[in-house]
FIROKE-929099 format. One record per residue (C-alpha): residue in one letter; x, y, z. Coordinates in Angstrom, 1 decimal. Example, Ala and Ser with C-alpha at 12.3 -4.5 7.8 and 13.67 -1.06 7.14 Angstrom:
BEGIN
<rec type="A" xx="12.3" yy="-4.5" zz="7.8"/>
<rec type="S" xx="13.7" yy="-1.1" zz="7.1"/>
This chain:
BEGIN
<rec type="M" xx="60.2" yy="-15.0" zz="95.4"/>
<rec type="L" xx="62.6" yy="-15.7" zz="92.5"/>
<rec type="Y" xx="62.7" yy="-19.0" zz="90.9"/>
<rec type="F" xx="65.9" yy="-20.1" zz="88.8"/>
<rec type="L" xx="65.4" yy="-22.5" zz="86.0"/>
<rec type="P" xx="68.1" yy="-25.0" zz="85.2"/>
<rec type="M" xx="70.2" yy="-24.0" zz="82.1"/>
<rec type="R" xx="68.5" yy="-26.7" zz="80.0"/>
<rec type="Y" xx="65.2" yy="-25.2" zz="80.4"/>
<rec type="L" xx="66.4" yy="-21.8" zz="79.5"/>
<rec type="I" xx="67.7" yy="-22.9" zz="76.4"/>
<rec type="L" xx="64.6" yy="-24.8" zz="75.4"/>
<rec type="A" xx="62.5" yy="-21.6" zz="76.1"/>
<rec type="L" xx="64.8" yy="-19.4" zz="74.0"/>
<rec type="L" xx="64.6" yy="-21.9" zz="71.0"/>
<rec type="A" xx="60.8" yy="-21.9" zz="71.3"/>
<rec type="V" xx="60.6" yy="-18.1" zz="70.8"/>
<rec type="P" xx="61.0" yy="-17.9" zz="67.2"/>
<rec type="L" xx="58.8" yy="-20.9" zz="66.7"/>
<rec type="A" xx="56.0" yy="-19.2" zz="68.5"/>
<rec type="A" xx="56.5" yy="-15.9" zz="66.6"/>
<rec type="C" xx="56.4" yy="-18.0" zz="63.3"/>
<rec type="S" xx="53.1" yy="-19.6" zz="64.1"/>
<rec type="L" xx="51.6" yy="-16.0" zz="64.7"/>
<rec type="R" xx="52.5" yy="-15.0" zz="61.1"/>
<rec type="Q" xx="49.7" yy="-15.0" zz="58.4"/>
<rec type="P" xx="50.3" yy="-17.4" zz="55.6"/>
<rec type="A" xx="51.1" yy="-15.7" zz="52.4"/>
<rec type="P" xx="48.1" yy="-15.1" zz="50.2"/>
<rec type="Q" xx="47.4" yy="-17.4" zz="47.6"/>
<rec type="T" xx="47.5" yy="-16.3" zz="43.9"/>
<rec type="L" xx="44.0" yy="-16.5" zz="42.2"/>
<rec type="E" xx="44.0" yy="-18.4" zz="38.9"/>
<rec type="S" xx="43.1" yy="-15.8" zz="36.2"/>
<rec type="V" xx="41.8" yy="-16.8" zz="32.8"/>
<rec type="W" xx="41.7" yy="-14.2" zz="30.3"/>
<rec type="Y" xx="39.8" yy="-14.7" zz="27.1"/>
<rec type="A" xx="41.2" yy="-13.4" zz="23.8"/>
<rec type="R" xx="39.7" yy="-12.5" zz="20.5"/>
<rec type="G" xx="41.4" yy="-10.3" zz="17.8"/>
<rec type="E" xx="44.2" yy="-7.8" zz="17.6"/>
<rec type="E" xx="43.3" yy="-5.7" zz="20.8"/>
<rec type="S" xx="43.4" yy="-8.7" zz="22.9"/>
<rec type="L" xx="46.8" yy="-9.9" zz="21.6"/>
<rec type="Q" xx="48.3" yy="-6.6" zz="22.4"/>
<rec type="S" xx="46.8" yy="-6.4" zz="25.9"/>
<rec type="F" xx="48.0" yy="-10.1" zz="26.5"/>
<rec type="V" xx="51.5" yy="-9.1" zz="25.5"/>
<rec type="A" xx="51.5" yy="-6.0" zz="27.8"/>
<rec type="H" xx="50.1" yy="-7.9" zz="30.9"/>
<rec type="A" xx="51.1" yy="-11.5" zz="30.4"/>
<rec type="D" xx="52.9" yy="-11.5" zz="33.8"/>
<rec type="Q" xx="49.5" yy="-10.9" zz="35.6"/>
<rec type="I" xx="47.7" yy="-13.8" zz="33.7"/>
<rec type="S" xx="47.6" yy="-17.5" zz="34.6"/>
<rec type="I" xx="45.8" yy="-18.8" zz="31.5"/>
<rec type="V" xx="44.9" yy="-17.1" zz="28.2"/>
<rec type="S" xx="42.0" yy="-18.6" zz="26.3"/>
<rec type="P" xx="41.9" yy="-17.5" zz="22.6"/>
<rec type="Q" xx="38.5" yy="-18.0" zz="20.9"/>
<rec type="V" xx="39.9" yy="-19.4" zz="17.8"/>
<rec type="F" xx="38.9" yy="-23.1" zz="17.3"/>
<rec type="S" xx="35.4" yy="-24.1" zz="15.8"/>
<rec type="L" xx="33.8" yy="-27.6" zz="16.0"/>
<rec type="D" xx="31.6" yy="-28.3" zz="13.1"/>
<rec type="S" xx="28.6" yy="-30.4" zz="12.5"/>
<rec type="N" xx="30.8" yy="-33.3" zz="11.4"/>
<rec type="G" xx="33.1" yy="-33.1" zz="14.5"/>
<rec type="I" xx="36.0" yy="-31.8" zz="12.7"/>
<rec type="I" xx="38.0" yy="-28.7" zz="14.5"/>
<rec type="T" xx="39.4" yy="-25.8" zz="12.5"/>
<rec type="G" xx="41.3" yy="-22.7" zz="13.5"/>
<rec type="A" xx="44.7" yy="-21.5" zz="14.4"/>
<rec type="I" xx="46.2" yy="-19.6" zz="17.3"/>
<rec type="D" xx="48.2" yy="-16.4" zz="16.4"/>
<rec type="P" xx="51.9" yy="-17.4" zz="16.6"/>
<rec type="R" xx="52.5" yy="-14.0" zz="18.5"/>
<rec type="M" xx="50.2" yy="-15.2" zz="21.3"/>
<rec type="V" xx="51.9" yy="-18.6" zz="21.5"/>
<rec type="A" xx="55.3" yy="-17.1" zz="21.6"/>
<rec type="A" xx="54.2" yy="-14.6" zz="24.5"/>
<rec type="A" xx="52.5" yy="-17.3" zz="26.3"/>
<rec type="H" xx="55.7" yy="-19.5" zz="26.3"/>
<rec type="E" xx="57.9" yy="-16.5" zz="27.2"/>
<rec type="H" xx="56.0" yy="-15.6" zz="30.2"/>
<rec type="H" xx="54.9" yy="-19.2" zz="31.3"/>
<rec type="V" xx="51.3" yy="-18.5" zz="30.8"/>
<rec type="K" xx="49.1" yy="-21.6" zz="30.1"/>
<rec type="L" xx="47.6" yy="-21.7" zz="26.8"/>
<rec type="V" xx="44.0" yy="-23.2" zz="26.9"/>
<rec type="P" xx="42.2" yy="-22.2" zz="23.8"/>
<rec type="L" xx="38.3" yy="-22.3" zz="23.4"/>
<rec type="V" xx="36.6" yy="-24.8" zz="21.2"/>
<rec type="M" xx="33.2" yy="-23.4" zz="20.2"/>
<rec type="N" xx="30.2" yy="-24.4" zz="17.9"/>
<rec type="P" xx="30.8" yy="-21.9" zz="15.2"/>
<rec type="G" xx="28.5" yy="-18.8" zz="15.5"/>
<rec type="F" xx="27.0" yy="-20.7" zz="18.4"/>
<rec type="D" xx="24.9" yy="-22.5" zz="15.9"/>
<rec type="Q" xx="22.3" yy="-24.8" zz="17.6"/>
<rec type="P" xx="21.7" yy="-27.5" zz="14.8"/>
<rec type="S" xx="25.5" yy="-28.2" zz="14.3"/>
<rec type="I" xx="26.2" yy="-28.9" zz="17.9"/>
<rec type="H" xx="22.9" yy="-30.9" zz="18.2"/>
<rec type="R" xx="24.3" yy="-33.2" zz="15.4"/>
<rec type="V" xx="27.7" yy="-33.4" zz="17.2"/>
<rec type="L" xx="25.9" yy="-34.5" zz="20.4"/>
<rec type="T" xx="23.4" yy="-36.9" zz="18.9"/>
<rec type="V" xx="25.0" yy="-38.4" zz="15.9"/>
<rec type="P" xx="27.5" yy="-41.3" zz="16.8"/>
<rec type="D" xx="30.1" yy="-40.8" zz="14.1"/>
<rec type="A" xx="30.2" yy="-37.0" zz="14.4"/>
<rec type="R" xx="30.4" yy="-37.4" zz="18.3"/>
<rec type="S" xx="33.2" yy="-39.9" zz="18.1"/>
<rec type="R" xx="35.1" yy="-37.7" zz="15.6"/>
<rec type="A" xx="34.9" yy="-34.7" zz="17.7"/>
<rec type="I" xx="36.2" yy="-36.5" zz="20.8"/>
<rec type="R" xx="39.2" yy="-37.8" zz="18.7"/>
<rec type="S" xx="39.7" yy="-34.3" zz="17.2"/>
<rec type="L" xx="39.9" yy="-32.8" zz="20.7"/>
<rec type="A" xx="42.8" yy="-35.2" zz="21.8"/>
<rec type="A" xx="44.6" yy="-34.5" zz="18.4"/>
<rec type="L" xx="44.3" yy="-30.7" zz="18.9"/>
<rec type="C" xx="45.8" yy="-31.0" zz="22.3"/>
<rec type="R" xx="48.7" yy="-33.0" zz="21.0"/>
<rec type="D" xx="49.3" yy="-31.2" zz="17.8"/>
<rec type="Q" xx="49.2" yy="-27.8" zz="19.3"/>
<rec type="H" xx="51.1" yy="-28.7" zz="22.3"/>
<rec type="L" xx="48.4" yy="-27.1" zz="24.6"/>
<rec type="D" xx="48.0" yy="-26.9" zz="28.3"/>
<rec type="G" xx="44.3" yy="-27.6" zz="28.1"/>
<rec type="I" xx="41.1" yy="-26.9" zz="26.2"/>
<rec type="Q" xx="37.9" yy="-25.1" zz="27.2"/>
<rec type="F" xx="34.5" yy="-25.7" zz="25.8"/>
<rec type="D" xx="32.6" yy="-22.6" zz="24.8"/>
<rec type="I" xx="29.6" yy="-24.4" zz="23.6"/>
<rec type="E" xx="26.5" yy="-22.3" zz="23.8"/>
<rec type="N" xx="23.0" yy="-22.0" zz="22.5"/>
<rec type="V" xx="22.2" yy="-25.6" zz="23.1"/>
<rec type="H" xx="18.6" yy="-26.5" zz="23.6"/>
<rec type="V" xx="17.7" yy="-28.0" zz="26.9"/>
<rec type="R" xx="16.6" yy="-31.2" zz="25.3"/>
<rec type="D" xx="20.3" yy="-32.0" zz="24.8"/>
<rec type="K" xx="21.3" yy="-31.6" zz="28.4"/>
<rec type="A" xx="21.9" yy="-35.3" zz="29.1"/>
<rec type="A" xx="23.8" yy="-35.6" zz="25.7"/>
<rec type="F" xx="26.0" yy="-32.7" zz="26.5"/>
<rec type="T" xx="26.9" yy="-34.0" zz="29.8"/>
<rec type="S" xx="27.7" yy="-37.4" zz="28.4"/>
<rec type="F" xx="29.8" yy="-35.7" zz="25.8"/>
<rec type="A" xx="31.9" yy="-33.9" zz="28.3"/>
<rec type="R" xx="32.5" yy="-37.1" zz="30.3"/>
<rec type="E" xx="33.6" yy="-39.0" zz="27.2"/>
<rec type="S" xx="35.8" yy="-36.0" zz="26.2"/>
<rec type="V" xx="37.6" yy="-35.9" zz="29.6"/>
<rec type="D" xx="39.1" yy="-39.3" zz="29.1"/>
<rec type="S" xx="40.4" yy="-38.5" zz="25.7"/>
<rec type="V" xx="41.9" yy="-35.1" zz="26.5"/>
<rec type="H" xx="43.3" yy="-36.1" zz="29.8"/>
<rec type="H" xx="45.1" yy="-39.0" zz="28.0"/>
<rec type="A" xx="46.6" yy="-36.5" zz="25.6"/>
<rec type="G" xx="47.9" yy="-34.5" zz="28.5"/>
<rec type="C" xx="45.6" yy="-31.7" zz="28.6"/>
<rec type="T" xx="43.2" yy="-30.3" zz="31.1"/>
<rec type="L" xx="39.4" yy="-30.0" zz="30.0"/>
<rec type="S" xx="37.2" yy="-27.1" zz="31.2"/>
<rec type="A" xx="34.0" yy="-25.5" zz="30.1"/>
<rec type="A" xx="32.5" yy="-21.9" zz="30.1"/>
<rec type="V" xx="28.9" yy="-22.2" zz="31.0"/>
<rec type="V" xx="26.0" yy="-19.9" zz="31.0"/>
<rec type="P" xx="24.8" yy="-19.1" zz="34.5"/>
<rec type="R" xx="21.2" yy="-19.2" zz="36.1"/>
<rec type="T" xx="19.8" yy="-18.3" zz="39.4"/>
<rec type="S" xx="17.2" yy="-21.1" zz="39.7"/>
<rec type="E" xx="15.2" yy="-23.6" zz="37.6"/>
<rec type="D" xx="12.4" yy="-21.3" zz="37.2"/>
<rec type="P" xx="12.3" yy="-20.3" zz="33.5"/>
<rec type="G" xx="10.7" yy="-16.8" zz="34.2"/>
<rec type="P" xx="7.4" yy="-14.9" zz="33.5"/>
<rec type="T" xx="7.8" yy="-14.0" zz="29.9"/>
<rec type="S" xx="8.5" yy="-15.6" zz="26.5"/>
<rec type="Y" xx="12.0" yy="-14.0" zz="26.4"/>
<rec type="H" xx="12.7" yy="-15.6" zz="29.9"/>
<rec type="K" xx="11.6" yy="-19.0" zz="28.7"/>
<rec type="W" xx="13.6" yy="-18.6" zz="25.4"/>
<rec type="I" xx="16.8" yy="-17.7" zz="27.0"/>
<rec type="Y" xx="16.3" yy="-20.4" zz="29.7"/>
<rec type="D" xx="15.7" yy="-23.3" zz="27.1"/>
<rec type="N" xx="18.3" yy="-22.3" zz="24.7"/>
<rec type="W" xx="21.2" yy="-20.8" zz="26.7"/>
<rec type="R" xx="20.9" yy="-21.4" zz="30.4"/>
<rec type="A" xx="19.2" yy="-24.7" zz="31.2"/>
<rec type="V" xx="21.3" yy="-27.1" zz="29.2"/>
<rec type="Y" xx="24.2" yy="-27.1" zz="31.7"/>
<rec type="D" xx="24.3" yy="-29.7" zz="34.6"/>
<rec type="Y" xx="26.6" yy="-27.6" zz="36.7"/>
<rec type="K" xx="27.3" yy="-30.5" zz="39.4"/>
<rec type="A" xx="27.8" yy="-33.2" zz="36.9"/>
<rec type="L" xx="30.2" yy="-31.0" zz="34.7"/>
<rec type="A" xx="32.2" yy="-29.7" zz="37.7"/>
<rec type="D" xx="32.6" yy="-33.3" zz="39.0"/>
<rec type="T" xx="33.8" yy="-34.4" zz="35.5"/>
<rec type="L" xx="35.9" yy="-31.6" zz="34.3"/>
<rec type="D" xx="38.8" yy="-30.0" zz="35.7"/>
<rec type="F" xx="36.8" yy="-26.8" zz="36.4"/>
<rec type="I" xx="34.1" yy="-24.6" zz="34.9"/>
<rec type="S" xx="34.2" yy="-20.8" zz="34.1"/>
<rec type="Y" xx="30.9" yy="-19.5" zz="35.2"/>
<rec type="M" xx="30.0" yy="-16.8" zz="32.8"/>
<rec type="T" xx="28.3" yy="-14.3" zz="35.1"/>
<rec type="Y" xx="28.3" yy="-11.5" zz="32.5"/>
<rec type="A" xx="26.1" yy="-10.6" zz="29.5"/>
<rec type="Q" xx="23.2" yy="-10.5" zz="32.0"/>
<rec type="H" xx="21.8" yy="-7.8" zz="29.5"/>
<rec type="T" xx="22.8" yy="-8.0" zz="25.9"/>
<rec type="G" xx="22.2" yy="-6.3" zz="22.5"/>
<rec type="G" xx="18.9" yy="-8.2" zz="22.4"/>
<rec type="S" xx="17.6" yy="-7.2" zz="25.8"/>
<rec type="P" xx="16.6" yy="-3.9" zz="27.5"/>
<rec type="A" xx="19.3" yy="-1.8" zz="28.8"/>
<rec type="G" xx="20.9" yy="-3.0" zz="32.0"/>
<rec type="P" xx="24.2" yy="-4.0" zz="33.7"/>
<rec type="V" xx="26.6" yy="-6.3" zz="32.0"/>
<rec type="G" xx="26.9" yy="-8.4" zz="35.1"/>
<rec type="G" xx="25.1" yy="-6.6" zz="38.1"/>
<rec type="Y" xx="26.5" yy="-7.5" zz="41.3"/>
<rec type="P" xx="23.2" yy="-8.8" zz="42.8"/>
<rec type="W" xx="22.6" yy="-11.1" zz="39.8"/>
<rec type="M" xx="26.3" yy="-12.3" zz="40.0"/>
<rec type="K" xx="26.0" yy="-13.1" zz="43.6"/>
<rec type="A" xx="22.6" yy="-14.9" zz="43.2"/>
<rec type="S" xx="23.8" yy="-16.9" zz="40.4"/>
<rec type="L" xx="27.0" yy="-17.9" zz="42.3"/>
<rec type="E" xx="25.2" yy="-18.8" zz="45.6"/>
<rec type="Y" xx="22.7" yy="-21.0" zz="43.3"/>
<rec type="V" xx="25.4" yy="-23.1" zz="41.7"/>
<rec type="L" xx="27.2" yy="-23.4" zz="45.0"/>
<rec type="S" xx="23.8" yy="-24.7" zz="46.6"/>
<rec type="L" xx="23.9" yy="-27.6" zz="44.0"/>
<rec type="G" xx="26.9" yy="-28.8" zz="45.6"/>
<rec type="V" xx="29.5" yy="-27.6" zz="43.2"/>
<rec type="P" xx="32.8" yy="-27.3" zz="44.9"/>
<rec type="P" xx="34.1" yy="-23.7" zz="45.2"/>
<rec type="G" xx="37.5" yy="-25.0" zz="44.0"/>
<rec type="K" xx="36.0" yy="-25.9" zz="40.8"/>
<rec type="I" xx="34.5" yy="-22.6" zz="40.0"/>
<rec type="S" xx="36.2" yy="-19.8" zz="38.1"/>
<rec type="L" xx="33.8" yy="-16.8" zz="38.3"/>
<rec type="G" xx="33.1" yy="-14.9" zz="35.1"/>
<rec type="I" xx="34.0" yy="-11.1" zz="35.3"/>
<rec type="P" xx="33.2" yy="-8.7" zz="32.6"/>
<rec type="G" xx="35.9" yy="-6.6" zz="31.2"/>
<rec type="Y" xx="33.7" yy="-5.0" zz="28.6"/>
<rec type="S" xx="30.9" yy="-2.4" zz="28.4"/>
<rec type="D" xx="27.6" yy="-2.0" zz="26.8"/>
<rec type="W" xx="26.0" yy="0.8" zz="24.8"/>
<rec type="W" xx="22.3" yy="1.0" zz="23.8"/>
<rec type="Y" xx="21.2" yy="3.3" zz="21.0"/>
<rec type="P" xx="18.2" yy="3.8" zz="18.5"/>
<rec type="A" xx="18.7" yy="2.0" zz="15.1"/>
<rec type="Y" xx="16.5" yy="1.1" zz="12.0"/>
<rec type="D" xx="16.8" yy="-1.5" zz="9.3"/>
<rec type="S" xx="14.4" yy="-2.4" zz="6.6"/>
<rec type="I" xx="13.8" yy="-5.8" zz="8.1"/>
<rec type="G" xx="13.5" yy="-5.2" zz="11.8"/>
<rec type="G" xx="12.3" yy="-1.7" zz="11.7"/>
<rec type="S" xx="13.0" yy="0.8" zz="14.5"/>
<rec type="K" xx="14.4" yy="-0.7" zz="17.8"/>
<rec type="M" xx="17.0" yy="-0.2" zz="20.5"/>
<rec type="R" xx="20.2" yy="-1.9" zz="19.6"/>
<rec type="G" xx="22.9" yy="-2.9" zz="22.1"/>
<rec type="N" xx="26.7" yy="-3.3" zz="21.4"/>
<rec type="D" xx="29.5" yy="-4.8" zz="23.4"/>
<rec type="I" xx="32.2" yy="-2.1" zz="23.6"/>
<rec type="S" xx="35.5" yy="-1.4" zz="25.2"/>
<rec type="Y" xx="36.0" yy="0.9" zz="28.3"/>
<rec type="S" xx="37.8" yy="3.3" zz="26.1"/>
<rec type="T" xx="35.0" yy="3.3" zz="23.4"/>
<rec type="A" xx="32.5" yy="4.0" zz="26.2"/>
<rec type="Q" xx="34.6" yy="6.7" zz="27.6"/>
<rec type="A" xx="34.8" yy="8.2" zz="24.1"/>
<rec type="I" xx="31.0" yy="8.1" zz="23.5"/>
<rec type="L" xx="30.3" yy="9.8" zz="26.9"/>
<rec type="A" xx="33.0" yy="12.4" zz="26.1"/>
<rec type="K" xx="31.4" yy="13.2" zz="22.6"/>
<rec type="S" xx="28.0" yy="13.8" zz="24.4"/>
<rec type="G" xx="29.4" yy="15.6" zz="27.3"/>
<rec type="I" xx="27.8" yy="13.0" zz="29.8"/>
<rec type="K" xx="29.6" yy="11.5" zz="33.0"/>
<rec type="A" xx="28.8" yy="8.1" zz="34.1"/>
<rec type="L" xx="27.6" yy="7.7" zz="37.9"/>
<rec type="W" xx="28.5" yy="4.9" zz="40.1"/>
<rec type="D" xx="25.4" yy="2.6" zz="40.8"/>
<rec type="N" xx="26.1" yy="1.4" zz="44.3"/>
<rec type="V" xx="23.4" yy="-1.4" zz="43.9"/>
<rec type="Q" xx="24.8" yy="-3.0" zz="40.6"/>
<rec type="K" xx="28.4" yy="-2.0" zz="41.4"/>
<rec type="A" xx="29.1" yy="-0.4" zz="38.1"/>
<rec type="P" xx="29.1" yy="3.2" zz="36.3"/>
<rec type="T" xx="26.1" yy="4.0" zz="34.1"/>
<rec type="A" xx="24.7" yy="6.9" zz="32.2"/>
<rec type="A" xx="21.5" yy="7.7" zz="30.4"/>
<rec type="W" xx="21.0" yy="10.7" zz="28.2"/>
<rec type="S" xx="18.8" yy="12.1" zz="25.4"/>
<rec type="E" xx="20.3" yy="12.8" zz="22.1"/>
<rec type="H" xx="17.8" yy="14.3" zz="19.6"/>
<rec type="D" xx="15.1" yy="13.5" zz="21.8"/>
<rec type="V" xx="15.8" yy="9.6" zz="22.1"/>
<rec type="Y" xx="17.6" yy="8.1" zz="25.1"/>
<rec type="Q" xx="20.8" yy="6.3" zz="24.9"/>
<rec type="Y" xx="22.3" yy="4.2" zz="27.8"/>
<rec type="V" xx="25.7" yy="3.0" zz="28.7"/>
<rec type="W" xx="26.6" yy="0.4" zz="31.5"/>
<rec type="M" xx="30.4" yy="0.5" zz="32.0"/>
<rec type="E" xx="32.7" yy="-2.0" zz="33.6"/>
<rec type="D" xx="35.8" yy="0.1" zz="35.0"/>
<rec type="S" xx="38.5" yy="-1.0" zz="37.5"/>
<rec type="R" xx="36.3" yy="-0.1" zz="40.5"/>
<rec type="A" xx="33.6" yy="-2.5" zz="39.3"/>
<rec type="F" xx="36.2" yy="-5.2" zz="38.5"/>
<rec type="I" xx="37.9" yy="-5.3" zz="41.8"/>
<rec type="T" xx="34.4" yy="-5.0" zz="43.6"/>
<rec type="K" xx="33.2" yy="-8.1" zz="41.8"/>
<rec type="L" xx="36.5" yy="-9.8" zz="42.3"/>
<rec type="G" xx="35.7" yy="-9.7" zz="45.9"/>
<rec type="L" xx="33.2" yy="-12.5" zz="45.2"/>
<rec type="V" xx="36.1" yy="-14.9" zz="44.3"/>
<rec type="T" xx="37.8" yy="-14.5" zz="47.6"/>
<rec type="K" xx="34.5" yy="-14.2" zz="49.7"/>
<rec type="Y" xx="33.3" yy="-17.7" zz="48.5"/>
<rec type="H" xx="36.9" yy="-19.2" zz="48.2"/>
<rec type="L" xx="36.6" yy="-19.9" zz="44.5"/>
<rec type="R" xx="39.2" yy="-21.3" zz="42.2"/>
<rec type="G" xx="39.8" yy="-17.9" zz="40.4"/>
<rec type="Y" xx="38.3" yy="-15.8" zz="37.8"/>
<rec type="S" xx="37.6" yy="-15.8" zz="34.1"/>
<rec type="V" xx="37.4" yy="-12.5" zz="32.2"/>
<rec type="W" xx="35.8" yy="-11.7" zz="28.9"/>
<rec type="V" xx="37.7" yy="-10.1" zz="27.0"/>
<rec type="L" xx="41.2" yy="-9.0" zz="26.8"/>
<rec type="G" xx="41.6" yy="-5.5" zz="25.2"/>
<rec type="S" xx="38.2" yy="-4.2" zz="26.3"/>
<rec type="E" xx="39.0" yy="-3.7" zz="30.1"/>
<rec type="D" xx="39.7" yy="-0.5" zz="31.9"/>
<rec type="P" xx="43.6" yy="0.0" zz="31.8"/>
<rec type="A" xx="43.5" yy="1.0" zz="35.3"/>
<rec type="T" xx="42.5" yy="-2.6" zz="36.2"/>
<rec type="W" xx="45.9" yy="-3.8" zz="35.8"/>
<rec type="N" xx="47.3" yy="-1.6" zz="38.4"/>
<rec type="A" xx="44.2" yy="-2.3" zz="40.8"/>
<rec type="L" xx="45.0" yy="-6.1" zz="40.5"/>
<rec type="K" xx="48.6" yy="-5.3" zz="41.5"/>
């Protein structure tokens, strides 16, 4: 049996077709906010070449001394490139050399603390910045409350000056210091000072530095192994930190451990942060090829040279993109990369 609809219903039905089709389309993917740290000429050159793929550039150039005075300057070439490509300029303000006594004084001496807060606002205004990020590290856990309240007071001052304020923070996977003196030392002096929830609630965002899992002062191991990065991220989320306030730290650099000797420390293994290209050159010189570690999600190599082993853990484009998957999986704000100029050049095409 045939049914004939009145003309007005046919018109309404036809008009509804494109609307229904539109509702089935997937929304355009959001662009993740990318923070790329910069230090030195290699960083500058990489930034100029790839500024169109960067949201925020954060040069490590400003130091906060024990009296609360900020010194430093941004390379004018970086400022010009940031303005030309509409990249936000958010420099780091650090305690120089990550010196612990100087930052303790800033946090606990009222005059130095007040001067520091005023200096942050003046820096924002005078340099016409988009924001400022704290890179305050090697702070003893006894200054935890002082650091948190310093951040709270600084936000009002910096926001009033027209800038955002964020902080790069060292990650941890729990509140357990660990089984050895090394674990306790790194927990007390580097990891435990950050009240992640309070800082995230106070600041515009936190850059969660899930790299430097192993360093020149530790045994050889991944720069930022995937299981450790994931565990660190899940821990901070378990504290109630909103995903939208987290920029995940992704390593762009590689590490090399080799035997060394000096008259003070004697013989030891020494580790250096190196660029991807330097790591490739070291392996090529020794005739070694790095192999993919499917657990840590990074290439690695170990070889004997004159009967003593050397180790390389690399961060290539495959490692970068794999770890970037954590950002989308956990619906994070974006990612923060240390450091421009050290990355695998193939990373830029992979990001496209």
